[in-house]
C-alpha positions in Angstrom: -14.9 -22.5 40.8 -14.0 -18.9 40.2 -10.7 -19.8 38.4 -12.5 -22.3 36.1 -14.9 -19.5 35.0 -12.0 -17.1 34.5 -10.1 -19.7 32.5 -13.3 -20.5 30.4 -13.7 -16.8 29.6 -10.0 -16.4 28.7 -10.2 -19.5 26.5 -13.3 -18.1 24.7 -11.6 -14.8 24.2 -8.4 -16.4 22.8 -10.4 -18.6 20.4 -12.6 -15.7 19.2 -9.5 -13.5 18.7 -7.8 -16.3 16.7 -10.8 -16.6 14.4 -10.9 -12.8 13.8 -7.2 -12.7 13.1 -7.4 -15.8 10.8 -10.1 -14.1 8.8 -7.8 -11.1 8.3 -4.6 -13.0 7.4 -3.2 -13.6 3.9 -2.8 -17.4 3.8 -0.3 -17.1 0.9 2.1 -14.9 2.7 4.1 -14.6 5.9 0.9 -14.4 8.0 0.9 -10.6 8.2 -2.5 -8.9 8.3 -3.6 -7.6 4.9 -6.4 -5.7 3.4 -7.7 -6.8 0.0 -8.0 -4.3 -2.8 -10.7 -3.7 -5.2 -10.6 -3.4 -8.9 -10.8 0.3 -9.8 -13.2 1.6 -12.3 -10.6 1.7 -15.0 -10.0 -2.0 -14.8 -6.5 -1.7 -13.4 -6.3 -5.2 -12.1 -5.8 -4.5 -8.4 -8.9 -6.5 -7.4 -7.0 -9.7 -6.3 -4.1 -7.9 -4.7 -3.7 -7.5 -1.0 -1.6 -4.9 0.8 -0.1 -5.4 4.3 -1.8 -3.5 7.1 1.5 -1.8 7.9 3.4 -0.8 4.8 6.6 -0.3 6.8 9.0 2.6 6.4 9.9 4.4 3.2 13.2 3.3 1.5 15.9 4.7 3.7 17.6 6.7 1.0 14.4 8.7 0.1 14.5 12.4 1.0 11.6 13.9 2.8 9.9 16.7 1.0 11.2 20.1 2.3 7.9 22.0 2.2 5.0 19.6 1.3 1.5 20.8 0.7 0.4 18.3 3.4 3.0 17.9 6.2 3.4 14.7 8.3 0.5 14.6 10.8 -1.9 16.5 8.5 -5.4 15.1 8.2 -6.6 14.8 4.6 -9.3 13.2 2.4 -8.1 10.7 -0.2 -9.5 10.9 -3.7 -7.6 7.9 -5.0 -9.5 4.6 -5.6 -6.5 2.2 -5.6 -8.2 0.0 -3.1 -11.7 -0.6 -1.8 -12.5 1.9 0.9 -9.8 4.3 0.0 -11.8 6.9 -2.0 -13.1 9.7 0.3 -11.4 8.1 3.4 -10.0 10.4 6.0 -6.3 9.8 6.3 -3.3 11.1 8.2 -0.1 11.9 6.4 2.7 9.6 7.7 5.4 10.6 5.2 6.0 13.1 2.4 8.7 12.7 -0.2 10.0 14.5 -3.4 10.7 11.8 -6.0 9.4 10.5 -9.3 6.4 8.2 -9.0 5.4 5.6 -11.6 2.4 3.4 -12.4 3.5 0.0 -13.6 2.2 -3.1 -15.2 3.7 -6.5 -14.2 3.2 -10.2 -13.7 3.6 -11.2 -10.1 6.5 -13.5 -9.3 4.2 -15.8 -7.4 2.2 -16.7 -10.5 -0.7 -14.3 -9.8 -2.7 -12.6 -12.6 -1.0 -9.8 -14.4 -1.5 -6.4 -12.9 -1.9 -3.3 -15.1 -1.5 0.3 -14.3 -0.6 -0.3 -10.6 -0.4 2.9 -8.7 2.3 3.6 -7.4 5.9 2.7 -7.2 8.6 5.3 -6.5 11.9 5.7 -8.3 13.8 4.3 -5.2 11.8 1.1 -5.4 13.3 0.1 -8.8 16.4 -1.9 -9.3 19.3 0.3 -10.4 17.1 3.1 -11.9 19.8 5.7 -12.2 19.2 9.3 -11.3 17.1 10.6 -14.1 13.3 10.0 -14.3 12.5 7.1 -16.5 10.2 7.3 -19.5 6.9 5.6 -20.1 7.4 2.2 -21.7 10.8 1.6 -19.9 11.3 -2.0 -18.6 12.2 -2.1 -14.9 12.5 -4.6 -12.0 10.5 -3.7 -8.9 12.3 -4.0 -5.5 9.2 -2.9 -3.5 7.1 -5.5 -1.6 3.8 -3.7 -1.3 2.0 -6.9 -2.1 2.7 -10.6 -2.7 4.6 -11.3 -5.9 5.7 -7.7 -6.5 9.3 -7.8 -5.3 11.6 -8.9 -8.1 8.8 -8.6 -10.8 9.7 -7.4 -14.2 7.5 -4.4 -15.1 6.8 -1.7 -17.7 6.3 1.9 -16.7 2.8 3.0 -17.8 2.9 6.6 -16.5 5.3 9.1 -14.8 4.2 11.6 -12.1 6.5 14.4 -10.8 4.8 15.6 -7.7 5.1 15.1 -4.0 4.2 11.5 -3.0 2.8 10.5 0.4 2.5 7.6 2.8 -0.8 7.7 4.6 -2.6 6.0 7.6 -6.3 5.4 7.1 -9.1 3.1 8.2 -11.0 0.9 5.7 -13.6 -1.7 6.6 -12.7 -1.4 10.3 -9.0 -2.1 9.7 -6.3 0.5 10.1 -3.8 0.8 7.3 -0.5 2.4 8.4 2.2 3.7 6.1 0.2 2.8 3.0 2.4 3.4 -0.1 1.7 5.6 -2.1 -0.7 8.4 -3.0 0.4 11.4 -5.0 -0.5 15.0 -4.1 -3.2 15.2 -6.8 -5.0 12.3 -5.0 -5.4 14.2 -1.8 -7.7 17.0 -0.6 -7.8 18.9 2.7 -10.0 17.2 5.3 
């Protein structure tokens, strides 16, 4: 009798957990957990995009910043509004890098709606970018996979930022985002 009750409780837990996870999964991708974005006030087209819950490591050839304003482990407040729940969220710095950062416009390779002024892609996430910073209006191919349909997409650089860029961990709508790519230094304040 006791084992039947235990089995019933376990089965209930497993089913409930499956329902919760199914509600968080991106049915159009590899099944990884994702967090939907929101369209920022400037109409940048991020509204239908989803980012993985774990952004993974930075490109291996990126150099960490030598003396960043916000070192790894620092607690900060985000001022960026790239995604719903990001603005004024408390975050922890998980990586700091010196590189050139770009906002880009592109049409996803999976047939999704065009994305304008996507913030951000770093120089190391472009196909054969060379060493010099690229200019606004330059056509590029994205190698990053921050969201579905991004990797391999042809893009145009909308703006160029030369400041430290960060990966951050933060919570939004009860879900923890780790190694979110990217926020630039001007989008961060001390906590």
